[in-house]
Structures are given as structure tokens and as C-alpha cells.
N, C-alpha and C positions, 0 to 999 in steps of 0.2 A: 357227601357231606364234606365240609371244609372247616378247618379250624383257623381262627385268627387270634393272635395274642399281641405281639408287638404293634401290629397295625391298629388294634383296638385302643392302644394307649397313644400312639403317635399320630394316627390319622383317623380320629373318631368318626368324622363325616363319611369317609370312605367305608369304614366298617359298618356304620349304620345304613349306608346305601346298599351294601351286600345283604344285610339283614332284611331290609325292606324288599329288595328285589327277589331274593331266593327263599326267604322265609326262615323262621326260627327252627323249623324241623331240619334244615339243611346247613345251618351255620352254628358252629360250636365256639364258645369263648374259651381261649386258652389263657389260663391264669397261673403262670409260673411265679413262684414266690420264694423269698428268703426272709426268715424272721418276720413274717407277717406283712411284708412289703412286696409289691409286684416288681418283677424283674423282666427286662426286655432285651431284644437284640442278641438272641442266643445266650442269654443269662449274663451277658457282659456288662449290662447297664442296670444299675439299681434305680428305683424310683422311690418317691415318698408316698406313693399310693397305697393305702391300706387295702389289703386283699379283700376283706369283707365288704368294704364300701365300693370298691371297684366292681365286684360282682353284683352288688345291689343296684348300682347305677344301670348296668346293662340288663339286669332283670326287669327294671322299670321300662326299658326300651323293648322288651319282648324276648330276650334270650332265654332259652329253656335249658340248655346243656352247657356244662362247664367242665373242662379238664383242668385239674389243679395238680401241679407238680412242685413238690418241695425240692428245690435245687440242692439243698444241703444233704438230702437223703437219697437223691437219685443215683442209682448204681451202687449204693453203699451196703445194701442188704441188711439194714439195721432196723427194719420195721417202718411202717408208714407214719405220717403225722396225724395220728388218730384224733388227738384233741382238736386240731385245727379243722379237720373234716367234720367231726361231731358238732363243733360250734357253728360252722357254716350251715349244716343241715338243720340244726335246731332252730336257727333263725329263719329258715326258708325250707319248709318240708317239701314243697313242690319242685324245688331245684333238682334237676337231674345232674348228679355230681359224680364225676369219675376221678378217683384218687390215683396219683402216680408218684412213684419215688419211694424206695425203701422196702418194698414188699419182698419178703425173703422166704416165706413158708405159707403153707395152706392156712395156718391159724390166723395169719394176717388178713387173709381174704374173709375168713369167718368173722373176725372182729369187725371188719368194715361192713360186712353184710348185716351184722347184728345192730350196728348203729344206723342202718338205713342208707348207707352209701350205695349208689346204684351200680357202680362199675369200678374196675381197677385195671391199670396197665401193669402187666407182669412181663418184664423183659429179662433182665439179668438173672433173675431167679430161675427162669427156664434155661437160659444159656449155661448157667453154672450147675444145673442139675439139682438145684434146691427144691424145685417144684417139677416133678416129672409131668410130661405132657399128658400121659394117660390119666394121672390123678386129676389134673386140671380139667381134662375133658369130662371125666365122670362127675366132677363137682358142678361143672356148667350144666350138663344134662340133667342132673338132679335138681338144680335150682331154677330151671326154666319155668 
């Protein structure tokens, strides 16, 4: 699998070419955002693209999976952007949505799962010992 974010914004035809060549099961849309707007180029460049609209456009082109990272929450261990993810999922129940940024405890994962979010990226919480690997492993095995 491959993820494309900035290229999906800056080089739409190239990204769509990958999507057509490799298929929606192998291409993931990366949608990094700040305050509801898509950000690109390693988060250094803000755009005026609305996150929901950006995802909807690529869904209409066949994208099935999206990784959404709230830039302001990434690495902060302050909880995920639950309302944003809930909103995206409520508008498109078939979207395979992976939440990223802010996850700090097992309860965050449980809240995301309760809202139908399909996956989460847990990085700093593991590194900082906030979520022990054994606990995470048990949770994953239990929810398969």
C-alpha cells in the first residue's frame, strides 16, 4: 500500500494515475489538516481546501481509505479530533477512515471505535508509555 497526500493536492492527475493503475485497495489518501483545511508539504503549506470536500472529491474518484492527521494534535497526547472524524464518517459510512494525532490513552481508541472509525495511528502514546504495547496488543486481538 502507498499513501499520497501532497501529491493528491499538487499533482492530481499523477495521483489519479496511480489510483487507476494500482487500484483503490492499494492507494491511501493522506489528508493532513489544520482547522478543517488540508495542509501539504510536510505540514509547511496551508491550503484553502476543505477537508471534507477534499475527501469527497477523491471518494468520487474511487478512493476507499483515508488517513487523517490533525496537525495541531499530532504528538501532543491531548486526545484525537473526535468531532472531525465523527463528522467525516457520518457523511460517508463506507469510508475507511484512519485517525491520527493526539491519541494518548486506550479510552481514545475506544471512543474512536464507538464512532465507527476504522483505525488509528498510535505513535507517541506508545513511545511515552501511555499505552503499553501488551495492552494495545490485547485490545487489537479482542477487536478483530
